[in-house]
Every structure is written in C-alpha cells, then in structure tokens.
C-alpha positions in Angstrom: 33.4 -6.0 -16.9 33.7 -3.4 -19.5 31.6 -1.2 -21.7 30.9 -1.5 -25.7 31.4 2.2 -26.8 29.2 1.8 -29.6 26.2 -0.5 -29.9 24.7 0.0 -33.6 21.5 -1.0 -32.9 21.0 0.9 -29.6 22.5 4.1 -31.0 19.8 4.0 -33.7 17.2 4.7 -30.9 19.6 6.8 -28.7 21.2 9.2 -30.9 18.1 11.3 -31.8 17.6 11.7 -28.0 20.7 13.9 -27.8 21.8 12.3 -24.3 25.3 13.9 -23.2 26.7 10.3 -23.2 25.6 6.7 -22.8 27.7 3.3 -22.0 26.0 0.0 -23.0 27.1 -3.4 -20.9 26.7 -6.8 -21.8 26.6 -7.8 -18.5 26.8 -5.9 -15.0 26.3 -6.2 -11.1 24.3 -3.3 -10.7 23.7 -0.3 -13.6 23.1 2.2 -10.4 26.5 1.1 -8.9 27.9 1.8 -12.6 26.4 4.9 -12.9 27.0 6.5 -9.3 30.6 5.5 -10.1 30.4 7.4 -13.3 28.7 10.4 -11.3 32.0 10.5 -8.9 34.3 10.5 -12.1 32.2 13.5 -13.4 29.3 12.1 -15.5 27.2 14.8 -17.2 23.5 15.5 -16.9 21.3 12.7 -18.8 24.4 10.3 -18.6 22.8 6.5 -19.4 24.2 3.1 -18.4 22.4 0.4 -20.2 23.1 -3.4 -19.6 21.8 -6.4 -21.5 22.1 -8.5 -18.3 22.0 -7.3 -14.7 22.9 -9.8 -11.9 22.9 -7.9 -8.7 20.4 -5.1 -9.4 18.7 -3.4 -6.3 14.9 -2.6 -5.6 13.7 -0.9 -2.6 14.7 -2.5 1.2 17.6 -4.4 -0.2 15.6 -6.5 -2.6 17.3 -8.0 -5.7 16.4 -7.5 -9.3 17.9 -9.7 -11.7 17.5 -9.3 -15.5 18.0 -12.2 -18.1 20.1 -11.3 -21.3 17.7 -10.0 -24.2 14.5 -10.5 -22.1 14.6 -7.1 -20.0 15.4 -3.3 -19.7 18.2 -2.8 -17.1 19.3 0.8 -17.1 20.4 3.9 -15.1 20.2 7.4 -15.5 22.5 10.3 -13.7 20.9 13.5 -13.4 22.7 16.8 -12.4 19.8 18.6 -10.7 19.4 22.3 -10.6 18.7 23.9 -7.2 15.1 24.0 -7.8 15.0 20.4 -8.8 16.8 19.2 -5.5 13.8 20.4 -3.6 11.8 17.6 -5.5 14.2 14.7 -5.2 11.1 12.6 -3.9 9.4 12.9 -7.3 12.2 11.2 -9.2 11.0 7.8 -9.2 7.6 8.8 -10.6 9.7 10.7 -13.2 10.9 7.4 -14.3 7.7 5.7 -13.8 5.7 8.3 -15.9 8.3 8.1 -18.6 7.6 4.3 -18.8 3.8 4.8 -18.5 4.0 7.0 -21.6 6.2 4.9 -23.7 3.5 2.1 -22.9 0.6 4.2 -23.8 2.0 5.1 -27.1 1.7 1.0 -27.8 -1.9 1.1 -26.7 -1.3 0.1 -23.0 -2.6 1.7 -19.9 -0.1 1.3 -17.2 -0.4 2.8 -13.6 2.0 3.8 -11.0 1.7 1.5 -7.6 3.3 4.1 -4.9 5.9 4.7 -4.5 8.0 3.1 -7.2 6.5 0.4 -9.3 4.7 0.4 -12.7 1.5 -1.9 -13.3 -0.1 -3.4 -16.2 -3.2 -5.2 -15.7 -2.5 -4.7 -12.0 0.8 -6.8 -12.0 4.0 -5.3 -11.5 5.7 -4.8 -14.9 8.7 -2.5 -13.8 10.5 -1.1 -10.7 12.5 2.2 -10.0 15.1 2.8 -7.7 16.5 6.4 -7.2 20.0 7.1 -5.4 21.6 10.4 -4.5 25.1 11.3 -4.7 26.2 13.7 -2.2 29.3 16.5 -2.4 29.8 17.7 1.1 26.2 18.5 2.2 25.1 19.2 -1.4 23.1 16.7 -3.6 25.8 16.3 -6.5 23.5 14.2 -8.6 20.5 11.7 -8.7 21.0 8.2 -10.4 17.5 6.9 -11.4 17.6 3.2 -12.0 14.9 1.2 -13.7 14.3 -2.6 -14.4 11.5 -3.6 -17.0 9.9 -7.1 -17.5 9.8 -7.0 -21.5 9.5 -10.7 -22.4 7.9 -13.7 -20.4 11.5 -15.1 -19.5 11.7 -11.8 -17.3 9.0 -12.4 -15.2 10.2 -14.1 -11.6 8.4 -17.0 -10.1 5.6 -16.2 -7.8 7.4 -17.2 -5.0 10.2 -14.9 -5.5 8.2 -11.9 -5.6 5.9 -10.1 -3.0 3.4 -8.6 -5.7 2.2 -10.6 -8.8 4.5 -9.7 -11.8 4.0 -9.9 -15.5 5.8 -8.7 -18.9 5.1 -6.1 -21.6 4.8 -8.9 -24.1 2.4 -11.0 -22.2 0.0 -7.9 -22.0 0.6 -6.6 -25.6 0.2 -10.2 -26.9 3.1 -9.5 -29.2 7.2 -9.1 -29.5 8.5 -5.6 -28.2 11.7 -4.1 -29.0 13.1 -3.3 -25.9 15.3 -0.5 -27.3 12.5 1.3 -28.7 10.8 1.0 -25.5 14.0 2.3 -23.8 14.2 5.5 -26.3 10.6 6.3 -25.8 10.8 6.3 -22.0 13.6 8.4 -22.1 11.9 10.5 -24.4 8.8 11.0 -22.2 11.1 11.5 -19.3 12.6 14.4 -21.0 9.6 16.0 -21.8 8.1 15.6 -17.9 11.3 16.7 -16.2 10.3 20.1 -17.5 7.3 20.0 -15.2 8.9 18.2 -12.2 8.4 21.1 -9.9 4.9 22.2 -10.8 1.8 21.2 -9.9 1.2 19.7 -13.2 3.5 16.9 -12.4 1.6 15.7 -9.1 -1.5 16.1 -11.2 -0.3 13.5 -13.7 1.0 11.5 -11.0 -2.4 11.2 -9.5 -3.9 10.6 -12.8 -2.1 7.5 -13.3 -2.0 6.4 -9.6 -2.9 2.7 -9.3 -5.8 1.8 -6.7 -6.9 5.4 -6.0 -10.0 5.5 -4.2 -9.8 1.6 -3.4 -9.0 -0.3 -0.1 -5.9 -1.6 -0.1 -3.4 -3.3 2.6 -0.7 -0.9 3.4 2.2 -1.2 5.6 4.5 1.5 7.4 7.9 0.9 8.2 8.2 -1.0 11.6 4.6 -1.2 11.9 1.7 -3.9 11.3 -0.3 -3.7 8.0 -3.3 -1.8 7.9 -6.5 -1.6 5.6 -6.7 1.9 3.9 -8.3 4.0 1.3 -5.9 5.5 -1.2 -6.5 9.1 -1.8 -3.8 10.3 -3.7 -0.2 11.7 -3.7 0.5 15.3 -2.3 2.9 17.7 -3.2 5.8 16.2 -1.2 5.4 12.8 -2.9 3.7 11.4 0.1 0.6 8.9 -0.1 -2.4 10.4 1.5 -4.7 7.7 2.7 -7.7 7.3 4.9 -8.0 4.8 7.8 -11.1 2.6 8.6 -11.9 5.4 11.2 -11.9 8.3 8.8 -8.7 9.6 9.9 -6.3 10.8 7.1 -2.6 9.7 7.2 0.4 10.8 5.0 3.0 8.1 4.7 6.3 9.2 3.5 7.4 5.8 3.3 5.7 2.4 3.4 4.4 -0.5 1.0 1.0 -1.4 -0.4 0.9 -4.9 -0.1 -2.2 -6.3 -1.6 -5.7 -5.1 -3.0 -8.8 -6.0 -1.0 -11.0 -8.3 -3.0 
C-alpha cells in the first residue's frame, strides 16, 4: 500500500481549503487505520487521508464499511484538539455529519442526522461516521474522524447486508455527482462548524437536523431489548433524549435507532 503524493484532480479541490497535509491512496484497508498511524508519527491538525477504495472500513460495533473504486467517498481526518475541544469529543461525529449535511444542502438536498452517527437522505442511510481517539498517556493526543459516503448506485449495499435502508447521493439527486467536490465542500463546512463546537449553537444545529425528532421509533440500548420511544432531541453531552411510552424521559449515551414506527 502506498500513497500518491499528488492527485491533480483532488488537488484542485483541496488546495483552496488550506489543509495542513493530505494523502491519497488508490486502495486501503481502513482510512482510519492509516490516519491513526499517521497521528502516532506526528500528523498535524487537519491532516486528511482519502482513498479511492476501502476494503476493511469500520463502522460502529465492529461493522464493516466497504467502498468500491470510483463510487464512494472514504476519508479520515485527524484533528489535534484544543483542551476545550477535548471536553466535547461526543460531538465530533456530529461535526462530520453536519459538514456533509451542509455540503448536500448546497446541492439542493435536505439530509438529516440519525443519532448518533448516520446521515440520511429521504430517510435512508447515505453515510456513516466513526470517531476514534488516540491517547498519549492519559491525555487525548488527537481524534480521527472517518466517514464513508455512498455516492453512486454501485456503492449501495444489498438490503440483506445492512440493518437500516440505504441509498446514495446520485439516486436522490437524479444526476451525476463529482465526489471530490462533495468532499471539499464537506470539509469546508466542517471547518466553519468546528468554530462553534463547544457552543450551544452547535447543539442547536444538531437538533435542527436531527432525524425523526418528535417521532416514535424503535430504540435499543446495548444489552437491552428494543423499546418504543419518542425522540425529543440531543442534549449538551451528545446524548439522545427520549420519552418512553409511560411518559418517562431517558437520556441514552449509546444505542441505536432500529426502525421507524409506521
């Protein structure tokens, strides 16, 4: 596996962003693994790893995310967090998701964020985010934010391979998509949104784009049976506030929305 120092087409889009450094790979196992190793070697803030294809990408709970050459976005971004930002690590998945949502909005598409880390178009999953933290002794050294985006129809997994219905950007848009432009616009939106990471305005933006807010959904906490709840919103710690059928409010630090109530 080796990276290509210059990819002219990608350079056209990334150079205006002022990223500290970036690397492009034709194929990797996982962009997060590459970025985490780069962090250990001293990768700067806003160091970016992009792959044309990914064969062993990771999702939550050990799920795999495979991206085919030319049909998906697979990238990981290393952030050197300030002391203030380290207090808001629970918001980093939403930072990436809101970046993509902003990029899609510029294309006329209305995307939402299915808590905690999926982006939906037309109520179907179009992207997922995985955040991994690198530690130095007992201090956060950096965070790596990985994202996979289904761009063209060939990137959409078969129904039997996913737990939630999936789609791609081109299907919803009804037109071809330049994935490098989509990447650059996503990163630009992330740069803007990072400036308010620790503010209430960030949580407001998250809730404004929260999928299924106010709706009844099936929800499962780890090691518990699924239950029917009403989604209230996201609190300042990034937990999902929900109301049970008997009127109790519960806040979930982890878990998954499994389905929507018809």
